[in-house]
Each structure stands twice: as structure tokens, then as C-alpha cells.
Wavefront OBJ file of the C-alpha trace (Angstrom):
o trace
v -20.257 5.345 18.258
v -19.015 3.270 15.474
v -19.859 4.367 12.019
v -19.729 2.519 9.572
v -19.199 3.591 5.526
v -17.958 1.278 2.372
v -16.912 -1.732 4.400
v -14.474 0.088 6.931
v -15.375 0.705 10.649
v -14.268 4.483 11.498
v -14.122 5.489 15.346
v -13.867 9.289 16.369
v -11.194 9.870 18.577
v -9.280 6.229 18.338
v -6.715 4.656 15.421
v -9.000 1.743 14.094
v -6.692 -0.600 12.026
v -8.991 -1.683 9.194
v -6.323 -3.101 6.911
v -6.795 -3.384 3.599
v -9.428 -5.441 1.676
v -8.876 -9.262 0.946
v -7.055 -9.800 -2.262
v -9.329 -12.014 -4.548
v -7.287 -13.835 -7.588
v -5.167 -11.556 -9.992
v -3.241 -8.745 -8.891
v -3.732 -6.785 -5.830
v -1.740 -5.048 -2.734
v -2.816 -5.701 0.899
v -1.134 -3.469 3.552
v -0.956 -3.641 7.276
v -0.982 -2.364 9.843
v -2.974 0.527 7.990
v -2.950 3.570 9.492
v 0.827 3.036 10.739
v 3.485 4.381 12.426
v 6.884 3.461 11.403
v 6.424 0.260 8.528
v 4.248 -0.873 6.907
v 3.916 -4.264 5.355
v 2.753 -4.768 2.064
v 1.188 -8.270 0.733
v 1.767 -7.926 -3.374
v -0.094 -10.754 -4.987
v 0.215 -11.937 -8.674
v -1.269 -14.694 -10.793
v 1.852 -14.387 -13.367
v 5.187 -14.269 -13.802
v 6.417 -10.893 -14.923
v 7.385 -7.464 -14.666
v 6.031 -5.636 -11.894
v 6.901 -1.837 -11.007
v 5.807 -1.075 -7.301
v 5.741 2.635 -5.953
v 4.365 4.668 -3.410
v 2.673 8.031 -4.720
v 0.940 11.003 -3.131
v -2.688 12.147 -3.994
v -1.076 14.591 -6.647
v 0.617 11.879 -8.598
v 3.869 12.159 -7.712
v 6.469 9.189 -6.942
v 7.650 9.265 -3.395
v 9.270 6.238 -3.281
v 10.274 3.407 -5.726
v 9.893 -0.044 -3.730
v 11.494 -3.216 -5.069
v 10.265 -3.931 -8.740
v 11.519 -6.285 -11.153
v 10.539 -9.710 -12.372
v 8.827 -11.614 -10.368
v 6.819 -15.216 -10.514
v 4.005 -15.803 -9.919
v 2.488 -15.621 -5.989
v 2.671 -13.565 -2.974
v 5.580 -11.353 -2.141
v 6.176 -9.258 1.002
v 7.917 -5.841 1.183
v 7.911 -3.009 3.560
v 7.921 0.642 3.171
v 9.054 2.498 5.671
v 7.532 5.661 5.107
v 10.619 7.434 3.691
v 10.825 9.256 0.367
v 13.394 8.364 -1.930
v 15.924 10.773 -0.646
v 15.733 9.057 2.403
v 13.675 11.969 4.960
v 10.579 10.872 6.338
v 7.292 11.705 4.302
v 4.758 14.470 5.743
v 2.020 12.123 7.546
v -0.879 11.618 5.439
v -1.831 9.697 2.706
v -0.435 7.524 0.361
v -1.232 5.476 -2.283
v 0.980 2.046 -3.230
v 0.785 1.384 -6.670
v 1.548 -1.824 -8.338
v 1.658 -1.969 -12.138
v 2.096 -5.302 -13.793
v 1.591 -5.277 -17.683
v -1.346 -3.414 -18.769
v -3.389 -3.994 -14.903
v -2.470 -1.324 -12.093
v -3.603 -1.861 -8.621
v -3.245 0.596 -5.232
v -3.575 0.334 -2.149
v -4.278 3.496 0.252
v -1.865 3.600 3.073
v -1.949 6.402 6.297
v 1.012 7.411 7.565
v 1.014 8.697 11.367
v 3.647 10.168 13.085
l 1 2 3 4 5 6 7 8 9 10 11 12 13 14 15 16 17 18 19 20 21 22 23 24 25 26 27 28 29 30 31 32 33 34 35 36 37 38 39 40 41 42 43 44 45 46 47 48 49 50 51 52 53 54 55 56 57 58 59 60 61 62 63 64 65 66 67 68 69 70 71 72 73 74 75 76 77 78 79 80 81 82 83 84 85 86 87 88 89 90 91 92 93 94 95 96 97 98 99 100 101 102 103 104 105 106 107 108 109 110 111 112 113 114 115
């Protein structure tokens, strides 16, 4: 029997791809598939051009992997994370945050790795 929690559906015993909520205008990240095995595709959206810092952090706030960052134009860009840390080792299965910083704005998307 499905259980609804704050806009997402969880089915006990099965993996359900709920993705990330749609990005409203402004700054945001969408991650799919989520949870993922192998590679998660990120849609990174910005309403203005500027410097972006994109990274994967664990729930303790430690940077696991820096993703392509730098000056970007307004719009949507696609980035992939292969589930690996800075050394190239596979990060442990679990929950991570993809954090996007642009100026004084910060957005995060929660992603879950399954191995």
C-alpha cells in the first residue's frame, strides 16, 4: 500500500523514482533518476549569468566531489555525477546533497545512491 509523505510516494519493498520537484524560476537543481545506480543526471537552472559552485556533500557537510563549476550563462545546463568521490572511488551507498551556490543563493537537491 503506498504511503504519501510531503509530495512523494514510498512503496515498501520497491524502489520508486520520485525525481526532484520542478524548479521554479530562479535557481535550482533537478536530479534524475533518484535514487540511482551508476549515474545521476542533474539539470542546473539559473535565472542570471554568474559564478556557480556545484558540489556533492554528505550529510555531515563534507565535500565528496566538486562538479563542473565556474562562470555560466543564464539558463539550464546538464551535469552528471557518477557516484564517485574526488579520488575516483565509488562513494558509499546512501543519501547525499548536491549543493549549488551562486552569489549569496544556495540550493540543494537530495540524491540517493544504491549499489
